[in-house]
N, CA, C and O atoms as CSV, one atom per row, in Angstrom:
chain,resi,resn,atom,element,x,y,z
A,1,MET,N,N,-14.075,55.019,-31.573
A,1,MET,CA,C,-15.172,54.412,-32.660
A,1,MET,C,C,-14.775,53.438,-33.269
A,1,MET,O,O,-15.435,53.250,-34.290
A,2,ALA,N,N,-13.947,52.687,-33.098
A,2,ALA,CA,C,-13.238,51.015,-33.929
A,2,ALA,C,C,-14.366,50.594,-33.357
A,2,ALA,O,O,-15.104,50.367,-34.315
A,3,ASN,N,N,-15.316,50.200,-31.754
A,3,ASN,CA,C,-16.956,48.916,-32.165
A,3,ASN,C,C,-18.228,49.189,-33.113
A,3,ASN,O,O,-19.236,48.544,-33.402
A,4,ALA,N,N,-17.509,50.932,-33.591
A,4,ALA,CA,C,-18.463,50.962,-34.552
A,4,ALA,C,C,-18.317,49.969,-36.001
A,4,ALA,O,O,-19.213,49.347,-36.570
A,5,GLY,N,N,-16.724,50.080,-36.392
A,5,GLY,CA,C,-16.338,49.373,-36.768
A,5,GLY,C,C,-16.385,47.425,-36.896
A,5,GLY,O,O,-16.261,46.661,-37.854
A,6,PHE,N,N,-16.581,47.248,-35.690
A,6,PHE,CA,C,-16.696,46.020,-35.195
A,6,PHE,C,C,-17.958,45.459,-35.027
A,6,PHE,O,O,-18.125,44.342,-34.537
A,7,PHE,N,N,-18.933,46.250,-35.446
A,7,PHE,CA,C,-20.028,45.926,-35.073
A,7,PHE,C,C,-20.673,45.799,-36.863
A,7,PHE,O,O,-21.290,44.836,-37.320
A,8,GLN,N,N,-20.346,46.903,-37.504
A,8,GLN,CA,C,-20.699,46.672,-38.748
A,8,GLN,C,C,-20.241,45.811,-39.699
A,8,GLN,O,O,-20.802,45.564,-40.766
A,9,MET,N,N,-18.419,45.007,-38.991
A,9,MET,CA,C,-18.054,43.813,-39.614
A,9,MET,C,C,-19.522,42.799,-39.069
A,9,MET,O,O,-20.350,42.241,-39.789
A,10,LEU,N,N,-19.451,42.831,-37.698
A,10,LEU,CA,C,-20.247,41.523,-37.612
A,10,LEU,C,C,-21.664,41.381,-38.294
A,10,LEU,O,O,-22.062,40.271,-38.644
A,11,ARG,N,N,-22.612,42.813,-38.523
A,11,ARG,CA,C,-23.333,42.637,-39.588
A,11,ARG,C,C,-23.274,41.987,-41.362
A,11,ARG,O,O,-24.206,41.460,-41.969
A,12,LYS,N,N,-21.981,42.226,-41.821
A,12,LYS,CA,C,-21.661,41.516,-42.979
A,12,LYS,C,C,-21.967,40.437,-42.679
A,12,LYS,O,O,-22.965,39.836,-43.075
A,13,ASN,N,N,-20.662,39.824,-41.507
A,13,ASN,CA,C,-19.860,38.875,-42.001
A,13,ASN,C,C,-20.665,37.911,-40.742
A,13,ASN,O,O,-20.215,37.669,-39.623
A,14,LYS,N,N,-22.116,37.421,-41.381
A,14,LYS,CA,C,-22.729,37.149,-39.373
A,14,LYS,C,C,-22.751,35.689,-38.722
A,14,LYS,O,O,-23.261,35.302,-37.671
A,15,GLU,N,N,-21.639,34.651,-40.225
A,15,GLU,CA,C,-21.125,33.476,-38.699
A,15,GLU,C,C,-19.791,34.125,-38.569
A,15,GLU,O,O,-18.916,33.337,-38.927
A,16,LEU,N,N,-19.458,34.937,-38.299
A,16,LEU,CA,C,-18.582,35.373,-36.591
A,16,LEU,C,C,-19.407,35.075,-35.847
A,16,LEU,O,O,-19.290,33.968,-35.321
A,17,ILE,N,N,-20.147,35.612,-35.620
A,17,ILE,CA,C,-21.117,35.426,-34.814
A,17,ILE,C,C,-21.394,34.445,-32.729
A,17,ILE,O,O,-21.433,34.616,-31.511
A,18,PRO,N,N,-21.477,33.589,-33.747
A,18,PRO,CA,C,-20.920,32.110,-32.272
A,18,PRO,C,C,-19.578,31.977,-32.756
A,18,PRO,O,O,-19.396,30.761,-32.807
A,19,LEU,N,N,-18.602,32.526,-33.115
A,19,LEU,CA,C,-16.734,32.207,-33.560
A,19,LEU,C,C,-17.147,33.232,-31.848
A,19,LEU,O,O,-17.594,32.679,-30.844
A,20,ILE,N,N,-16.897,34.470,-31.932
A,20,ILE,CA,C,-17.041,35.312,-31.012
A,20,ILE,C,C,-17.985,34.732,-29.820
A,20,ILE,O,O,-17.375,34.882,-28.762
A,21,GLY,N,N,-19.078,34.208,-29.637
A,21,GLY,CA,C,-19.206,33.997,-28.901
A,21,GLY,C,C,-19.037,32.869,-27.890
A,21,GLY,O,O,-19.676,32.721,-26.848
A,22,PHE,N,N,-17.744,31.842,-28.542
A,22,PHE,CA,C,-17.389,30.573,-28.335
A,22,PHE,C,C,-16.161,31.537,-27.918
A,22,PHE,O,O,-16.251,32.409,-27.054
A,23,VAL,N,N,-15.559,31.386,-28.306
A,23,VAL,CA,C,-14.431,33.122,-28.117
A,23,VAL,C,C,-14.596,33.424,-26.146
A,23,VAL,O,O,-13.981,32.788,-25.290
A,24,THR,N,N,-14.854,33.715,-26.082
A,24,THR,CA,C,-15.609,35.130,-24.619
A,24,THR,C,C,-16.317,33.879,-24.436
A,24,THR,O,O,-17.166,34.351,-23.680
A,25,ILE,N,N,-16.612,32.778,-24.519
A,25,ILE,CA,C,-17.298,31.950,-22.903
A,25,ILE,C,C,-16.354,31.280,-22.914
A,25,ILE,O,O,-16.526,30.736,-21.823
A,26,ALA,N,N,-14.977,30.643,-23.485
A,26,ALA,CA,C,-13.892,30.333,-23.123
A,26,ALA,C,C,-12.859,31.140,-22.084
A,26,ALA,O,O,-12.194,30.927,-21.071
A,27,ALA,N,N,-13.114,31.994,-22.836
A,27,ALA,CA,C,-11.909,32.956,-21.852
A,27,ALA,C,C,-12.525,33.523,-20.722
A,27,ALA,O,O,-11.789,34.169,-19.976
A,28,GLY,N,N,-14.091,33.388,-20.343
A,28,GLY,CA,C,-14.341,33.561,-19.309
A,28,GLY,C,C,-14.751,32.578,-18.445
A,28,GLY,O,O,-15.521,32.772,-17.505
A,29,GLY,N,N,-14.069,31.130,-18.851
A,29,GLY,CA,C,-13.892,30.163,-17.676
A,29,GLY,C,C,-12.666,30.342,-18.021
A,29,GLY,O,O,-12.178,30.717,-16.955
A,30,ALA,N,N,-11.790,30.332,-18.810
A,30,ALA,CA,C,-10.489,30.723,-18.337
A,30,ALA,C,C,-10.261,31.628,-17.156
A,30,ALA,O,O,-9.455,31.173,-16.344
A,31,VAL,N,N,-10.832,32.917,-16.840
A,31,VAL,CA,C,-10.598,33.697,-15.604
A,31,VAL,C,C,-11.304,33.496,-14.601
A,31,VAL,O,O,-11.009,33.942,-13.492
A,32,ALA,N,N,-12.800,32.486,-14.947
A,32,ALA,CA,C,-12.825,31.868,-13.412
A,32,ALA,C,C,-11.685,30.237,-13.157
A,32,ALA,O,O,-10.818,30.276,-12.284
A,33,ALA,N,N,-11.751,29.785,-13.462
A,33,ALA,CA,C,-10.776,28.828,-13.921
A,33,ALA,C,C,-9.636,28.883,-13.285
A,33,ALA,O,O,-8.992,27.931,-12.844
A,34,SER,N,N,-9.264,30.544,-13.212
A,34,SER,CA,C,-7.658,30.892,-12.755
A,34,SER,C,C,-7.958,31.805,-11.107
A,34,SER,O,O,-7.221,31.670,-10.131
A,35,LEU,N,N,-8.869,32.466,-11.137
A,35,LEU,CA,C,-9.841,33.190,-9.807
A,35,LEU,C,C,-10.306,31.932,-8.412
A,35,LEU,O,O,-10.346,32.182,-7.207
A,36,TYR,N,N,-10.589,30.679,-9.055
A,36,TYR,CA,C,-10.936,29.677,-8.225
A,36,TYR,C,C,-9.587,29.097,-7.812
A,36,TYR,O,O,-9.345,28.970,-6.612
A,37,SER,N,N,-8.813,28.787,-8.612
A,37,SER,CA,C,-7.865,28.037,-7.935
A,37,SER,C,C,-6.729,29.911,-6.991
A,37,SER,O,O,-6.061,30.025,-5.963
A,38,LEU,N,N,-6.970,30.517,-7.673
A,38,LEU,CA,C,-6.716,31.082,-6.381
A,38,LEU,C,C,-7.139,31.942,-5.277
A,38,LEU,O,O,-6.644,32.869,-4.636
A,39,CYS,N,N,-8.090,31.378,-5.292
A,39,CYS,CA,C,-8.360,31.780,-3.929
A,39,CYS,C,C,-9.508,29.973,-3.113
A,39,CYS,O,O,-10.223,29.976,-2.111
A,40,THR,N,N,-9.236,28.875,-3.974
A,40,THR,CA,C,-9.419,28.353,-3.371
A,40,THR,C,C,-7.919,26.789,-2.806
A,40,THR,O,O,-7.883,26.075,-1.804
A,41,LYS,N,N,-7.110,26.861,-3.838
A,41,LYS,CA,C,-5.874,25.871,-4.171
A,41,LYS,C,C,-5.013,26.464,-3.251
A,41,LYS,O,O,-4.536,27.576,-3.477
A,42,THR,N,N,-4.606,25.436,-1.582
A,42,THR,CA,C,-3.263,25.726,-1.627
A,42,THR,C,C,-2.266,26.433,-1.753
A,42,THR,O,O,-1.801,27.417,-1.179
A,43,ASP,N,N,-1.950,25.683,-2.738
A,43,ASP,CA,C,-0.405,25.655,-3.377
A,43,ASP,C,C,-0.048,26.623,-4.623
A,43,ASP,O,O,0.733,26.568,-5.573
A,44,VAL,N,N,-1.436,27.937,-3.929
A,44,VAL,CA,C,-0.973,29.129,-4.783
A,44,VAL,C,C,-1.097,29.977,-3.810
A,44,VAL,O,O,-2.130,30.275,-3.211
A,45,ILE,N,N,0.525,30.574,-3.567
A,45,ILE,CA,C,0.483,31.921,-2.255
A,45,ILE,C,C,0.219,33.564,-2.491
A,45,ILE,O,O,0.884,34.277,-3.243
A,46,VAL,N,N,-0.505,33.832,-1.963
A,46,VAL,CA,C,-0.622,35.203,-2.832
A,46,VAL,C,C,0.278,36.298,-1.795
A,46,VAL,O,O,1.102,37.174,-2.057
A,47,ASN,N,N,-0.240,35.850,-0.651
A,47,ASN,CA,C,0.525,36.976,0.170
A,47,ASN,C,C,2.081,35.944,0.608
A,47,ASN,O,O,2.090,35.272,1.639
A,48,LYS,N,N,2.974,35.973,-0.098
A,48,LYS,CA,C,4.839,35.598,0.301
A,48,LYS,C,C,4.944,36.544,1.893
A,48,LYS,O,O,5.393,35.962,2.880
A,49,SER,N,N,4.634,37.538,1.961
A,49,SER,CA,C,5.587,37.807,2.849
A,49,SER,C,C,4.827,37.196,4.150
A,49,SER,O,O,5.515,36.951,5.141
A,50,GLY,N,N,3.166,36.894,4.184
A,50,GLY,CA,C,2.366,36.321,5.543
A,50,GLY,C,C,2.797,35.108,5.771
A,50,GLY,O,O,2.837,34.686,6.926
A,51,ASN,N,N,3.184,34.359,4.726
A,51,ASN,CA,C,3.779,32.586,4.997
A,51,ASN,C,C,4.336,32.469,4.178
A,51,ASN,O,O,3.483,32.347,3.298
A,52,PRO,N,N,5.562,32.381,3.582
A,52,PRO,CA,C,6.273,32.132,2.241
A,52,PRO,C,C,6.626,30.412,2.620
A,52,PRO,O,O,7.570,30.179,1.865
A,53,GLU,N,N,6.377,29.298,3.295
A,53,GLU,CA,C,6.768,28.834,3.196
A,53,GLU,C,C,5.657,27.496,3.213
A,53,GLU,O,O,6.199,26.406,3.394
A,54,PRO,N,N,4.122,27.488,3.038
A,54,PRO,CA,C,2.857,27.152,4.009
A,54,PRO,C,C,3.392,25.327,3.796
A,54,PRO,O,O,3.367,24.638,4.816
A,55,TRP,N,N,3.763,24.789,2.699
A,55,TRP,CA,C,4.507,23.124,2.679
A,55,TRP,C,C,4.941,22.417,4.599
A,55,TRP,O,O,4.647,21.377,5.191
A,56,GLU,N,N,5.960,23.999,5.072
A,56,GLU,CA,C,5.674,23.393,6.238
A,56,GLU,C,C,4.679,23.317,7.056
A,56,GLU,O,O,4.860,22.292,7.714
A,57,LYS,N,N,3.784,23.799,7.363
A,57,LYS,CA,C,2.235,23.733,8.285
A,57,LYS,C,C,2.007,21.970,8.383
A,57,LYS,O,O,1.942,21.313,9.422
A,58,VAL,N,N,1.902,21.414,6.835
A,58,VAL,CA,C,1.421,20.508,6.582
A,58,VAL,C,C,1.736,19.564,7.319
A,58,VAL,O,O,2.854,19.053,7.249
A,59,ASN,N,N,0.418,18.987,8.519
A,59,ASN,CA,C,0.271,17.509,9.051
A,59,ASN,C,C,1.342,16.345,8.644
A,59,ASN,O,O,0.435,15.513,8.661
A,60,PRO,N,N,2.072,15.846,8.419
A,60,PRO,CA,C,2.539,14.463,8.321
A,60,PRO,C,C,1.543,13.191,8.254
A,60,PRO,O,O,1.240,12.509,7.275
A,61,ASN,N,N,1.235,13.111,9.253
A,61,ASN,CA,C,0.390,12.044,9.296
A,61,ASN,C,C,-0.965,12.105,8.218
A,61,ASN,O,O,-1.504,11.081,7.799
A,62,GLN,N,N,-1.383,13.412,7.876
A,62,GLN,CA,C,-2.856,13.095,7.469
A,62,GLN,C,C,-2.494,13.137,5.919
A,62,GLN,O,O,-1.496,13.762,5.561
A,63,SER,N,N,-3.213,12.546,5.098
A,63,SER,CA,C,-3.155,12.142,3.338
A,63,SER,C,C,-3.329,13.449,3.153
A,63,SER,O,O,-4.079,13.955,3.988
A,64,GLN,N,N,-2.763,14.397,2.099
A,64,GLN,CA,C,-3.525,15.110,1.045
A,64,GLN,C,C,-3.686,14.476,-0.233
A,64,GLN,O,O,-3.931,15.191,-1.204
A,65,LYS,N,N,-3.574,13.129,-0.378
A,65,LYS,CA,C,-4.276,13.424,-1.935
A,65,LYS,C,C,-5.716,12.526,-1.510
A,65,LYS,O,O,-6.142,11.979,-0.493
A,66,LEU,N,N,-6.244,12.755,-3.120
A,66,LEU,CA,C,-7.421,12.091,-3.090
A,66,LEU,C,C,-8.010,11.002,-2.794
A,66,LEU,O,O,-9.194,10.988,-2.458
A,67,ILE,N,N,-7.226,9.865,-2.878
A,67,ILE,CA,C,-7.635,8.797,-2.530
A,67,ILE,C,C,-5.585,8.383,-2.251
A,67,ILE,O,O,-4.581,8.588,-2.933
A,68,THR,N,N,-5.835,7.778,-0.969
A,68,THR,CA,C,-4.638,6.343,-0.421
A,68,THR,C,C,-5.206,5.922,-0.482
A,68,THR,O,O,-6.406,6.140,-0.310
A,69,ILE,N,N,-4.296,4.485,-0.962
A,69,ILE,CA,C,-4.777,2.982,-0.428
A,69,ILE,C,C,-3.455,2.658,-0.179
A,69,ILE,O,O,-2.697,3.142,-1.018
A,70,ASN,N,N,-2.549,1.556,1.280
A,70,ASN,CA,C,-2.265,1.690,2.551
A,70,ASN,C,C,-1.237,2.703,2.461
A,70,ASN,O,O,-0.426,2.273,1.641
A,71,GLN,N,N,-1.008,3.389,2.721
A,71,GLN,CA,C,0.223,4.434,3.268
A,71,GLN,C,C,-0.188,4.853,4.098
A,71,GLN,O,O,-1.362,5.161,4.301
A,72,GLU,N,N,1.265,5.011,5.161
A,72,GLU,CA,C,1.749,5.642,6.404
A,72,GLU,C,C,2.023,6.688,5.774
A,72,GLU,O,O,2.348,6.708,4.587
A,73,TRP,N,N,1.899,7.858,6.654
A,73,TRP,CA,C,2.839,8.974,6.624
A,73,TRP,C,C,3.097,8.750,8.280
A,73,TRP,O,O,2.370,8.357,9.192
A,74,LYS,N,N,4.827,9.305,8.185
A,74,LYS,CA,C,5.444,9.073,8.962
A,74,LYS,C,C,6.351,10.001,8.944
A,74,LYS,O,O,6.874,10.162,7.842
A,75,SER,N,N,6.926,11.045,10.267
A,75,SER,CA,C,7.871,11.706,9.530
A,75,SER,C,C,8.971,11.305,9.476
A,75,SER,O,O,9.199,10.221,10.014
A,76,ILE,N,N,10.208,12.128,8.717
A,76,ILE,CA,C,10.980,11.762,8.639
A,76,ILE,C,C,12.290,12.944,9.559
A,76,ILE,O,O,12.482,14.158,9.484
A,77,GLU,N,N,12.985,11.781,10.410
A,77,GLU,CA,C,13.566,12.092,11.774
A,77,GLU,C,C,14.794,13.572,11.052
A,77,GLU,O,O,14.699,14.714,11.501
A,78,GLU,N,N,15.856,13.193,9.907
A,78,GLU,CA,C,16.593,14.300,9.836
A,78,GLU,C,C,15.188,15.358,9.106
A,78,GLU,O,O,15.280,16.377,9.790
A,79,LEU,N,N,14.779,15.437,8.759
A,79,LEU,CA,C,13.788,16.267,8.315
A,79,LEU,C,C,13.078,17.745,10.474
A,79,LEU,O,O,12.998,18.958,10.669
A,80,GLU,N,N,12.942,17.087,10.929
A,80,GLU,CA,C,12.002,17.497,11.723
A,80,GLU,C,C,13.617,18.332,12.756
A,80,GLU,O,O,13.792,19.372,13.390
A,81,LYS,N,N,14.334,17.300,12.443
A,81,LYS,CA,C,15.748,18.398,13.490
A,81,LYS,C,C,16.338,18.837,12.455
A,81,LYS,O,O,17.523,18.517,12.545
A,82,VAL,N,N,16.071,19.596,11.195
A,82,VAL,CA,C,16.175,20.337,10.608
A,82,VAL,C,C,15.909,21.746,11.032
A,82,VAL,O,O,16.401,22.750,11.546
A,83,LYS,N,N,14.368,20.986,10.278
A,83,LYS,CA,C,13.511,22.468,11.334
A,83,LYS,C,C,13.390,22.953,12.605
A,83,LYS,O,O,12.907,24.071,12.780
A,84,LYS,N,N,13.828,22.149,13.692
A,84,LYS,CA,C,14.261,22.589,14.918
A,84,LYS,C,C,15.471,23.065,15.166
A,84,LYS,O,O,15.912,23.344,16.281
A,85,LEU,N,N,16.077,23.176,14.039
A,85,LEU,CA,C,17.866,24.084,13.989
A,85,LEU,C,C,17.722,25.176,13.505
A,85,LEU,O,O,18.245,26.257,13.778
A,86,MET,N,N,16.479,24.678,12.248
A,86,MET,CA,C,16.160,26.046,11.805
A,86,MET,C,C,15.261,27.499,12.229
A,86,MET,O,O,15.269,28.726,12.121
A,87,LYS,N,N,14.738,26.698,12.613
A,87,LYS,CA,C,13.918,27.925,13.882
A,87,LYS,C,C,14.629,28.388,15.263
A,87,LYS,O,O,14.053,29.168,16.022
């Protein structure tokens, strides 16, 4: 019955209604942004056992940035040797 006290407080202090509305919208936006990042971004890992190191599968010849100006992507020979030895 704590909700009854909350609604009685809102009836007495009607100026709190917009504040509660904005806080609710902000919290909903934060949850929506978190879920969006969780579902669409590649740097967020949910399944750690399936692919614990997703950065190993990034193509070094393909740009991962939004805008890349005059930059060449080359694989590092030492890194490739280490990857071969690790497998």
